[in-house]
C-alpha positions in Angstrom: -15.9 -2.9 -8.5 -14.2 -1.9 -5.2 -11.6 -3.9 -3.4 -14.1 -5.2 -0.9 -15.9 -7.1 -3.7 -12.7 -9.1 -4.7 -12.9 -12.8 -4.2 -10.2 -15.4 -4.4 -10.2 -16.4 -8.1 -7.5 -18.6 -9.6 -4.9 -16.6 -11.5 -6.0 -13.3 -10.1 -3.6 -11.1 -8.2 -3.1 -7.4 -7.2 -1.0 -5.2 -9.4 0.2 -1.6 -8.9 -0.9 0.7 -11.7 1.3 3.7 -12.4 -0.8 6.7 -13.5 -0.1 10.0 -15.1 0.1 13.0 -12.8 -3.1 13.6 -10.8 -5.0 11.0 -12.8 -5.6 8.4 -10.0 -9.3 9.3 -9.4 -10.0 9.5 -13.1 -8.5 6.1 -13.7 -10.4 4.6 -10.7 -13.7 5.9 -12.2 -13.0 4.4 -15.6 -11.9 1.0 -14.0 -15.2 1.1 -12.0 -17.1 1.6 -15.3 -15.3 -1.5 -16.7 -16.1 -3.5 -13.6 -12.4 -4.1 -13.0 -11.7 -4.6 -9.3 -9.4 -1.8 -8.0 -8.2 -0.1 -4.8 -7.3 3.6 -4.7 -6.3 4.4 -1.1 -7.1 8.0 -0.2 -6.3 10.3 2.7 -7.8 13.6 3.8 -5.7 16.7 3.7 -6.5 20.3 4.6 -5.5 22.7 1.8 -5.2 26.3 2.7 -5.7 29.1 0.1 -5.5 32.8 0.7 -9.2 33.0 1.2 -10.3 29.6 2.5 -9.5 26.2 4.0 -10.8 23.0 2.5 -10.5 19.4 3.4 -9.8 17.3 0.2 -9.2 13.6 -0.4 -5.9 12.8 -2.2 -4.2 9.6 -3.1 -2.3 8.0 -0.3 0.4 7.0 -2.8 0.5 9.7 -5.5 0.7 8.2 -9.0 -0.5 4.8 -8.1 -3.6 2.7 -7.6 -4.1 -1.1 -7.5 -6.0 -3.5 -9.7 -7.0 -7.1 -9.1 -6.8 -9.1 -12.3 -5.5 -12.1 -14.2 -2.5 -10.7 -16.2 -3.1 -13.3 -18.9 -6.6 -12.1 -19.6 -8.0 -9.2 -21.7 -8.6 -7.1 -18.5 -4.9 -6.3 -18.5 -5.1 -4.7 -21.9 -8.2 -2.7 -20.8 -6.2 -1.4 -17.8 -3.2 -0.5 -19.9 -5.3 1.3 -22.5 -7.3 3.2 -19.9 -6.9 7.0 -20.3 -4.5 8.3 -17.6 -2.7 4.9 -17.1 1.1 5.0 -17.7 1.6 1.3 -17.1 1.5 -1.6 -14.7 4.5 -1.8 -12.3 6.8 -4.6 -13.2 9.9 -5.5 -15.1 10.9 -7.0 -18.5 9.4 -10.3 -17.3 5.9 -8.6 -17.0 3.8 -7.1 -14.2 5.0 -7.6 -10.7 2.1 -8.8 -8.4 1.5 -7.1 -5.0 0.9 -9.7 -2.2 -2.6 -9.7 -0.8 -1.3 -9.1 2.7 0.2 -5.7 1.6 -3.1 -4.5 0.2 -5.1 -5.9 3.2 -2.7 -4.2 5.6 -3.2 -0.8 4.0 -7.0 -1.3 3.7 -7.2 -2.2 7.4 -5.2 0.9 8.6 -7.5 3.2 6.5 -10.7 1.5 7.5 -9.8 1.6 11.2 -8.9 5.3 10.9 -5.7 4.9 13.0 -3.1 7.6 12.8 -0.3 6.9 10.3 2.6 8.6 8.5 4.0 8.0 5.0 7.6 6.7 5.0 10.0 5.3 2.4 10.0 1.5 2.1 13.3 0.2 3.4 13.5 -3.5 4.1 14.9 -3.4 7.7 13.7 -4.7 11.0 11.6 -7.7 12.0 8.4 -8.7 10.3 5.6 -8.9 12.8 1.8 -9.5 13.1 -0.5 -7.5 15.3 -2.1 -9.8 17.8 -4.5 -7.5 19.7 -6.5 -4.3 19.1 -8.2 -2.9 16.0 -5.3 -3.9 13.7 -5.3 -7.6 14.8 -3.9 -9.7 11.9 -2.1 -6.8 10.1 1.5 -7.6 9.2 4.4 -5.3 8.8 7.9 -4.4 9.9 8.5 -3.3 13.5 10.8 -0.3 13.9 11.6 1.6 17.0 12.1 5.3 17.4 13.1 6.2 20.9 10.5 4.8 23.2 7.9 4.5 20.4 7.3 1.4 18.3 5.9 1.7 14.8 4.6 -0.9 12.4 5.7 -0.1 8.8 3.3 -1.4 6.2 5.0 -1.5 2.8 3.9 -1.9 -0.8 7.2 -3.1 -2.1 6.3 -2.8 -5.8 5.9 0.9 -5.6 8.5 1.6 -2.8 5.9 3.2 -0.6 5.0 2.6 3.1 2.9 3.9 5.9 3.9 3.7 9.6 1.5 3.4 12.5 2.2 3.5 16.2 1.8 0.1 18.0 2.7 -1.3 21.4 5.6 -3.7 21.2 3.5 -6.1 23.4 0.7 -6.1 20.8 2.8 -7.8 18.1 4.4 -11.2 17.5 7.3 -12.0 15.2 6.7 -13.8 11.9 9.6 -16.2 11.5 9.5 -16.8 7.7 10.2 -13.1 7.0 14.0 -13.4 7.3 14.1 -16.3 4.8 12.0 -14.4 2.2 14.0 -11.2 2.0 17.7 -10.3 1.9 19.0 -8.1 4.8 19.1 -4.4 4.3 22.2 -2.8 2.8 23.4 -1.0 5.9 20.4 1.1 6.4 19.6 -0.1 9.9 18.3 2.8 11.9 17.6 5.1 9.0 14.0 4.1 8.9 13.6 4.6 12.6 15.0 8.1 12.2 12.5 8.9 9.4 9.5 7.8 11.4 10.4 9.5 14.6 
């Protein structure tokens, strides 16, 4: 069951699943056979060998995919016992849910085929929402690199992000962001340098 088929069910949430090396597609296929809703974001890459070039699809976040489940139900056990799964991202309290808006933001960028880059997730900048264009409604952190503005979409649970170019006039601030997260530990500007 792909991410598009997920409906709002009580107790259900997205969780990041940590996989063994290069097992993301295998795990996704097994989860599909179990009818467990999942999302494996993929990107196209050109691989060059000595005798040929080939475009292949690889995981956007190597070692991770996402499942939509109720952690109190038996589907959690099925996920954990799936061949190739190393665990569900969390802490000693249990699995750590990934907010729906983080998953939806990544899905929208992939579906709209806009250019993006992978960047480390560092909680700096202002949380914004895109108000016009193909990414309308997508939320992320606005960073600037020189004259460019980039919207950083983060999956905090796995410390991964993607950055997409946006016009500063195409976004509006989301006020509750500052009350939800602590300020960055002196890393202001480092993300802007990484995405430039």
